N, C-alpha and C positions, 0 to 999 in steps of 0.2 A: 541573526540569522534565523529563519524557519523556513523547514526542509519539508519538503514533499518525498518520499523515498518510493519506488515502484518498482516491485518485483516481479517479473513475468513467469518465475519457474526456471528449473535447471535443467530439467529432463526433457520437458514437452517442448515444444515451439508455440508461441503466444504471440505472432507478429502485428497479430490486430489492433491487440493490448500496445504494442510497442510503438505501432504508428500511431495510434489516437493521443498517445501522451506525447508526442513528438509535433502535434498538431496544432497551428498559430493558435484555434480556438482555444486548446485546452492551454495553452502554454498561459494566455491572455487569461485565463479564467482563474488559474495560480495567481499571477502578478497582481490581478485586481484584490485577491484575498490577502494581498503583504505577503507573499512566499517568495524567498529571494533564492531559493536552491533547490533545484530538481535532481535527485540522484537515482539512475534506474540499474536496477539487476537485469539485464535484457535476455541473458538466456542463451540456449541453444538459438543458432542461426539468427542471430539479432544483431550480431557486430557491425555487420555491413550496413545494415539500415541504419542504426546508430553512427557510424562514423558517415554514412552518404549524410545525415541532416546536420552534422556538426561542421563539413565541410561546405555545406550550402550558404546560400545567402539568405536563407528563411529568418525570420527575427526569432531572437530568442525573449524578448519582452522585459529584458530587464535580469533575467534569473541566468545564475551560473548554474551549468550543465555538467554532470558525470555520469557515468556510467562504466558498466564490469560485465563480463560475461557469466564467470561461475568462481564462487568461494566455497569452501566447506562448509563454511555457516555465515551468515548473515546478520548474525545479532548486533556485531558492532554498528554496522549501518542502522540498523532498526533504531538502536540507543540513539543515534545521532536526531530522532524525532522528540525525545524527550524535553520536556522544558527543564533549562537549568539558567537561573536567572543571573546567576553569579558569572557566566559565560556572555551573555545577554541574546539567550536563546530561548525563544517561545517554543510551545509545544506544536510538533507540525502534525502532519497528516503520512498514514501508510496506505499505500494501494497496492493490492495484491490479487495475483490468482486466487482461486479458490481452495487451495493445498491446503488440508487439515494442520501439519504442520506448522505452516507459516503465520495461518488464521489464530493458532494457538499462542503462538510465539507474539503477535502483534498486541493478542488480548492483555496479555500479561503486562504490556508496558502503558497500558492507561492513555494511549491516544487514539484519535479519530482511525478508525480502520474502515476503507471501502475494500469490497469483497467482490470479485469480477470472475464469475467463473466462466470456465475456458468451453466455450460452444462446439471446438472441433474434438473433443474428446469422445470415445466411443460411450461412454454413458453418462447419465447425468446426477453424478455422486457430488460434484462441486456445485452443482445449481442446489441440490437440495441441501446440503450444509447453508449454503449462503442463505437459502429461504429462512432455514430454523432461525440462524443468528438474529437473522433481521427482525424475526417473529419477535424476540428477548430483545430488542432492542441494545444489542451489543457490538453491529456493524450495520454498516450501509452496504445493503448490496445493488448490485449497479451491472447492467449491461456494457460491453464495451464502447458501443455508441453514445452513451448516456453519463460516461464516468467524468466528464466536464460539468455537469449538473449535479452529480453528486456529491460534488467539494462542497458546495453550499449547505450542503443537507447534512457533512459532516461537520464543516464551523459550528451550525448549531447543535449539533451533540456534544461538541466539547463539554459542554457543562454537565454534560450526564454520563460521561464515561468512566468506568469503574479506577478505582485506584490501581495504583502498579503493584503487580504482585513481585513476592522477594524471589530470588532466584533457585529458593532451595527445596521448591516444590517439586513432586513427581511429575511427570505427566496426568498418571490418573486423578493423583491430588487437585491438579490443575482443571483439569475436565469437570471434574465432580464440581470444585467450586465455580468455575465460568459456565456451565450447563444447568447449575444448580440441582444436580443428581442429589438422591435423598441416599443416608448409609443403609 
C-alpha cells in the first residue's frame, strides 16, 4: 500500500483543492508513481463534491478512494503515510492546506509534504509559511493548479526528508527543531 493523504482543512472551505485532487489528471499522476490509495479530509462544504465524484463514472485510475469531513484529530490518518515494511506499506505523501498546525504535524512524520496555500483567504499568511518552509527544503509549496506536478518533486525529496520526530515534544520544541531557531 502507498497512500496519499490530502487535507483541505476543517474550518475554511478549500473546494478548489478538493476538485483538483479528484481530477483525472491528478489521479493519473498518483497512479503513475505507484500510489494505491487516496484518502481525503474534504472539510467544510466538501462532502457533496466528494460524493458526486464517487457516484460518477469518472476513472479512479486503480486508486482506492476514501474521504471524511471532520475529525477532532487527523493524526491517525496522517500516520498512515509512514512506511511500515512489516505491513508492506511504502512511505506515502501528505498534501495539505497551509495551516500551521497541519504543516507541523506533517513535518514530524518524515514523509514528503506538499503545502498548498488557500488563495481565497483574506491574507497571505499561508503563502508566507509555505514559501519559508520551501526555502528551507522542508516542504514542496504548490499552487492548486500545479499540485499534480508537485508529486514528482515530492517523490524526489523523499531521500532528503527529515527523520520522524518523537511524539513527546512540545509545539515550541518542534518549531524550534523544524525551523532551526537558536536558543
